C-alpha positions as a Markdown table, in Angstrom:
| # | Residue | x | y | z |
|---|---|---|---|---|
| 1 | Met | -36.0 | -51.3 | 23.8 |
| 2 | Pro | -33.3 | -52.2 | 21.3 |
| 3 | Val | -31.7 | -49.2 | 19.7 |
| 4 | Ser | -29.5 | -49.2 | 16.6 |
| 5 | Lys | -25.9 | -48.0 | 16.8 |
| 6 | Lys | -26.7 | -45.0 | 14.7 |
| 7 | Gln | -29.6 | -44.0 | 17.0 |
| 8 | Met | -27.4 | -44.4 | 20.1 |
| 9 | Glu | -24.7 | -42.1 | 18.6 |
| 10 | Lys | -27.3 | -39.5 | 17.8 |
| 11 | Leu | -28.7 | -39.7 | 21.3 |
| 12 | Arg | -25.3 | -39.3 | 22.9 |
| 13 | Lys | -24.5 | -36.3 | 20.7 |
| 14 | Glu | -27.8 | -34.7 | 21.8 |
| 15 | Gln | -27.0 | -35.4 | 25.5 |
| 16 | Lys | -23.5 | -34.0 | 25.2 |
| 17 | Ala | -24.8 | -30.8 | 23.6 |
| 18 | Lys | -27.4 | -30.4 | 26.3 |
| 19 | Ala | -24.7 | -31.0 | 29.0 |
| 20 | Glu | -22.6 | -28.2 | 27.4 |
| 21 | Glu | -25.5 | -25.8 | 27.4 |
| 22 | Leu | -26.3 | -26.7 | 31.1 |
| 23 | Ala | -22.6 | -26.2 | 31.9 |
| 24 | Arg | -22.7 | -22.7 | 30.5 |
| 25 | Gln | -25.8 | -21.9 | 32.5 |
| 26 | Ala | -24.4 | -23.3 | 35.7 |
| 27 | Ala | -21.2 | -21.3 | 35.2 |
| 28 | Ala | -23.5 | -18.2 | 35.0 |
| 29 | Gly | -24.8 | -19.1 | 38.4 |
| 30 | Ser | -27.9 | -21.1 | 37.8 |
| 31 | Ala | -28.4 | -23.6 | 40.6 |
| 32 | Ser | -31.1 | -25.7 | 38.8 |
| 33 | Ala | -28.9 | -26.0 | 35.7 |
| 34 | Ala | -26.0 | -27.3 | 37.9 |
| 35 | Lys | -28.4 | -29.9 | 39.4 |
| 36 | Lys | -29.6 | -31.0 | 36.0 |
| 37 | Leu | -26.0 | -31.1 | 34.7 |
| 38 | Lys | -25.0 | -33.4 | 37.5 |
| 39 | Lys | -27.9 | -35.7 | 36.8 |
| 40 | Leu | -27.2 | -35.7 | 33.1 |
| 41 | Glu | -23.5 | -36.5 | 33.6 |
| 42 | Lys | -24.4 | -39.5 | 35.6 |
| 43 | Lys | -26.6 | -40.7 | 32.8 |
| 44 | Leu | -23.8 | -40.2 | 30.2 |
| 45 | Lys | -21.4 | -42.5 | 32.1 |
């Protein structure tokens, strides 16, 4: 599915914000958040 540059930038910003939230939860000791964060970071690369 072709996505415009503007849409891609918006999607990346949302993913980064979600990654930051998961990082906070993982730092608080949430194992599931750590797992989700690892998966999301793979996707961001």
